[in-house]
N, C-alpha and C positions, 0 to 999 in steps of 0.2 A: 451834519455840520451846517449845511446851507441854512437850515431851520434856525438854529441858536444865532448865527451870523445875523439873519433877518431879526431876529427879537432884539439884539444888541443895538442895530441900525434904528429900530422903531423907538428906542429910548435915547439916542444920543443927543437929540436937539435939547430934551429935556436938561441934561446934565452939560452941556457946552463941550461935547465929545464928539469924535469922528471916528467910527470904525471902518478903515480903510480898505482893508482887506485881510485873507488868511491863507495859510498853507495846512494841508491835513494830509497824514500818513497813516492810512488805514492799517496797514501792516505794523506799524509801531505804535498805533494808537496814540499818536502826538498830534497837537494843534499848535499853530503859532500864528497869533493875530497881530496886525500893526495898527496901532491905534494912535489918534492925537488926542490928548486929555490932559487937564490941568494938573493932575496927580495920579501916582499909581494906585493910591486907595480908591479914587473914585472908579477906576477902572473895574476893581473888584467890587465893587458895589454895583456897577451895572450888571456886570455878569451874574452877580447873586439874584437881583430883582429880575433880570429878563429870563433866566433859566436854571439858575442855581449851580452852575459850573463853575467854581473859583478857579482862577488861574495859580498854578503852581508857584510862579514867579512872574514880576514885572520888572523890564529892564529898559532904560531909557537907552534909546538908540538914536543915531544920526540918519536922519532919511536918506540923505545922499549916499551913505554907505549901504544902504539897504538895497538899493536898484542894481550896482554891480553884482553883488553877491547872489541876490534873489532871481534877478531878470525881470521884475516887474514890482510895481507899488500899486498899480491899478486895481480896481475891484474885479472880482471873478465875473465873467459875463453872465448875466441872468439866464440865457439859453444853457449854459453848462449846468447851472442850478436845477433847472427845469426838466432836463432830459436825464439826469442823473450821470452824466458824464465824470470821468475820474477827474478830482480835484487835484491841483499842483501841490505834490508833497514839498516838505521844506528842506530834505536832504539835498545837497549839493558836494560834487566832487571839487576840492580845491588843488590848483596845479601851481607849481613854482617852477620857474625856469631859472638855470644859473650858469653863466659863462665861466667854467673853471678856469681859474687862474688869469682872470682879466687884467688883474693890477700886474703880474708878471708879462702879460702880453703887450700892455702899454709900454714898459719898460724896454722890451725888446723890439717892438715895431715902432714905437714914437706914437704920439697922440693921434695922428691923422689916420693912420692905417689902423690902429685898434678902434677908433671911433666908427670908422667905416665897417669893421666887423660888428660892433654894437649895432649900429643901425641896420646892417643886413640882419641881425638876429632879431629885432624888434620887426622887421618886416615880415620876417619867415613866420615868427610866432602869431602876430596879428591876422595874416592870412589865413592860417589853420584856425584861430578861433571864430573867423567868420565862417568858414567852411562846415565846423563841426559845433555851431551854436555856442561857443564859449565868450564869456564876457571879461575883458580885462579889468582888474580890480584895483590894481596898484603897478607903478613901474618904480623899481627901485634899483637904481644904478646900473647893474650888470644883470638884472633880471626881470621878470614879470610875473606878477601873481593872477590867476584868472580862475574864474568859477564856471561850473558847468552842470547844467541840471541833470544830465545823463553820463554815468560813468564810462559806457562803452564809447561814448563819442570823445570824452577826456582822452582816453587812451589812444583811441586812432589818431587824434590832433598830435598826442605826444610822439606817436612813432614818426608820423610825417615831419614834425618839427626838428625831431633828432635828425633825420635823413636830409632835411633841407639845410640844416646848420652843417652838415658834413660836406655839403657841397660848395659851401661859400667860405669854408675854413680856410685860412692863409697857408699854403704850402709850406712845410717846415716847421710849423707850428702845430704842438700836439694839444693845446689848450681846446677842449671841447664842452658841449654843453651836458649838464647834468638835469633830469628833471624829476620832482618828487611828486606823489599825489596822494591825497586822503580824501575820505569821505566822511560826512557826519551832518547833524541837524545844527541850526543857528546858535541855539544857546544849550550849553552843557554845563559847564563848571566856570566859574569866575566872573560870569555876568557880563562877558563881552561878545559880542557878536562875532560867531565862528571862532571864539579864541582858542580852544583846545585843538581844533582842527587845523586851524592856521599855524598855531605852535608846532604841531606834530610834522606838518608838512615842511616848514622851514627848518627844523631840526634834522629831519632825514638827511639834511646836506652834509651833515658830520659823517653819514654813511656813503653817500653816492660818490663813486668815483666818476672821473671824466668820461663822458659818453653813456652814463647810465640812466635808466628810468626805473625808478623805485617807487613802489606802490605798499601802503599800508594795508592791513588786513581788512579793515573797514571799506576800503575801496576796491579790493579784490572780490570781497563780499556782493558788491553792487553789480558786479559784470554780468552780462548775459551771454549771449553767445560768443565763445571766445574766439577773437580774431587774432590772439598773439599767444606765445608760449611763455609761461612763467615759471621762474625757478625761485623756489623759497630760501630766503636767506635765514630762516628760523626765527627765534624769539631775541630781540634785542633790546638793551638798555637805553632809553632814549632820556637826556637830561631834562629834568622838569616833570616827568612822568613817573607815577608809583609803581606801575606794573609794567613788566618787559611788554614790547609791542612786536606781533608778527608783522614781517617785512618780507616782500617778494620783489624779484626785478624781471624785468621784460628781457627775453633773449632775443639777440638779433636775427 
């Protein structure tokens, strides 16, 4: 892959394009390139002329969205290319946190106390993202979406986040945190960056009860040395997905 990327770069000035970086997954035999070019057809033309490997799909993305999902938009260091070191693969684990019943909490506690709980949630989540190399992609109301290069680190962060939220929970209020995680590649179906991966993680909220951490089967398969105990929920029907999805929960 480094050789093919170098061939692309050798032609980029001729076509007023820039081959910024790439991600390669040897196990899945997939490659994702980040390119700045006047058109998608031009990217295919350069690939064909440089090395003959035509892209399966070319999708326009916002470069500002790529960074939080992927963790870098810089070129791969030359040293990595020369010494054969493993190239950063594109697969990421996506995490959603959600303060279950936050609207009800606001009604019962009042805005000030509920906002204090939300600020506490944000602080706990962001601290664990820093510890476990996660990146905040989006903050949406009563939850945070984050991206991890490593599923094991994502799970460790999730366990710590759940424990941290339990510590700051308001006495007598049973609303707690649910966390959902999925793993996948940047472009699957629909031509949206991490579209199906994000949709699945988001819609697992329909299953997650207060205090639960749910993982899709794709995420479970990415785990290495198990530091948590899992319980299979089985195959479940998820709105918007044609096939049932295997889901597991982390046991406390």
